[in-house]
C-alpha positions in Angstrom: 321.2 106.5 -7.5 321.1 108.3 -4.0 320.1 112.1 -3.7 322.1 114.2 -1.6 320.3 116.4 0.6 321.6 119.8 1.7 321.5 120.5 4.9 321.3 124.0 5.1 321.0 125.8 1.1 324.0 128.5 1.0 321.1 131.7 0.9 319.5 130.1 4.1 319.3 133.6 6.5 320.2 134.4 9.4 318.1 132.7 12.0 319.2 128.3 11.1 317.1 126.1 12.8 317.5 123.7 15.4 315.9 120.7 14.7 316.6 120.9 11.0 319.4 118.2 11.4 316.8 115.8 13.5 313.7 116.4 10.7 316.5 115.5 8.0 317.5 112.5 10.0 314.1 111.7 9.8 313.5 112.1 6.4 316.3 109.8 6.2 315.3 107.2 8.0 312.1 107.2 6.2 313.5 106.7 3.0 315.8 103.6 3.9 314.5 100.6 2.1 312.5 97.7 4.1 313.5 94.2 4.4 311.3 91.6 3.4 310.3 89.1 5.5 309.8 85.6 4.0 306.0 84.1 4.1 306.4 81.4 6.9 302.1 80.1 5.9 303.4 78.6 2.6 304.2 74.5 2.6 305.6 72.6 0.7 302.7 71.1 -1.8 300.7 73.3 -1.2 298.1 74.2 -3.8 298.3 78.0 -4.6 296.5 80.7 -6.5 298.9 82.9 -9.0 297.6 86.2 -9.0 299.9 88.1 -11.2 302.4 87.1 -15.0 301.7 84.8 -17.5 299.9 81.9 -14.9 297.8 84.4 -13.2 294.3 83.1 -12.0 295.8 79.3 -12.3 295.8 76.8 -9.5 299.3 75.2 -9.0 301.7 73.5 -6.6 304.1 75.4 -4.2 307.5 73.5 -4.3 309.8 75.5 -2.2 311.0 78.5 -1.4 313.9 80.0 -2.2 316.5 83.7 -2.0 315.3 86.7 -3.1 311.7 85.8 -1.5 310.9 83.7 -4.8 308.6 81.0 -4.8 309.0 78.0 -7.0 306.1 76.2 -8.1 304.6 73.9 -10.8 301.5 72.9 -12.8 301.8 70.3 -13.5 302.1 70.7 -17.3 300.5 67.3 -17.9 297.2 68.5 -16.3 297.0 72.8 -17.2 300.2 73.1 -18.9 302.3 74.7 -16.5 305.8 73.9 -16.1 308.1 74.7 -12.9 309.1 78.4 -12.8 309.5 80.4 -9.7 307.8 83.5 -9.5 307.5 86.1 -6.1 306.2 84.8 -3.2 303.7 87.6 -2.7 301.9 86.9 -5.9 300.4 83.6 -4.2 297.1 82.8 -2.4 297.4 79.8 -0.4 294.4 77.7 -0.2 294.1 75.2 2.4 294.4 72.2 0.0 298.0 70.6 0.4 299.9 67.7 -1.1 302.4 65.2 0.2 305.7 65.8 -1.6 308.5 65.6 -1.1 311.8 67.7 -0.5 313.7 68.2 -4.0 317.4 69.9 -4.8 316.0 73.2 -7.2 318.9 75.6 -8.7 318.3 76.4 -12.1 314.9 77.1 -12.8 312.9 79.9 -15.2 312.0 83.1 -13.6 307.9 83.6 -14.6 307.4 86.3 -17.2 305.3 89.1 -16.7 304.2 89.0 -20.1 302.2 86.5 -21.7 303.6 84.2 -24.1 301.8 83.6 -27.6 304.4 82.0 -28.9 304.1 77.9 -28.9 307.3 76.6 -28.5 308.3 73.3 -27.7 310.6 73.2 -24.7 312.3 70.3 -23.2 311.5 69.6 -19.7 315.0 68.8 -17.6 314.6 65.6 -15.6 314.1 67.3 -12.8 310.8 68.5 -13.8 310.0 64.9 -14.7 310.9 63.9 -11.3 308.7 66.2 -9.9 305.9 65.9 -11.5 305.7 62.1 -12.0 305.2 62.5 -7.7 303.2 64.8 -7.8 300.9 62.8 -10.4 300.5 59.9 -8.0 299.6 62.3 -5.2 297.0 64.1 -7.1 295.7 60.4 -8.1 295.3 59.7 -4.8 292.7 62.3 -4.2 289.2 62.9 -5.8 288.6 65.4 -8.2 292.3 66.9 -7.6 292.7 66.8 -11.1 290.0 68.4 -12.2 290.4 71.4 -9.0 293.9 72.0 -10.2 292.3 72.5 -14.1 289.7 75.2 -13.5 291.1 78.4 -13.3 290.7 80.4 -9.7 287.2 83.0 -9.6 287.1 84.4 -6.7 283.2 85.0 -5.0 281.6 87.8 -6.7 279.2 88.8 -3.9 281.5 88.6 -0.8 284.5 89.9 0.5 287.4 87.7 -0.5 289.5 87.3 2.2 286.5 86.5 4.4 286.4 82.8 2.7 288.8 80.0 3.8 290.4 79.3 0.2 
């Protein structure tokens, strides 16, 4: 719902200001929604840390960017119990670790809920998710301690400024 601004009130007086329309244009320009830019620093296969939502604090593998500034990530679920999900890309902290993965065609991916799901549901994994997880597990097996790295939750350094570090 957009509010309409009244340029001159009905009882404004005898001396309307000359710059009133310019002021109104300035206010309207400030209220316009700015288009967000897609992050260019995320590379498919990069290990990222989820900052918000159900999987906050966990390390996941970034798979692909999709429309509306969404990112598709996977745990993999056999390592840290995180299935294939989509999340807003502003809630991802990139690290310097990158796995080699191939490009996948992703269409129907569940939205990551912001509330923790306390129900223990047995959800079927799709064929696509099993294929992605199989490829990732092969890449993870090549790198020493990568399995343990993905299992451990992320913890920021306590005494130093977190942005000064290269994760």
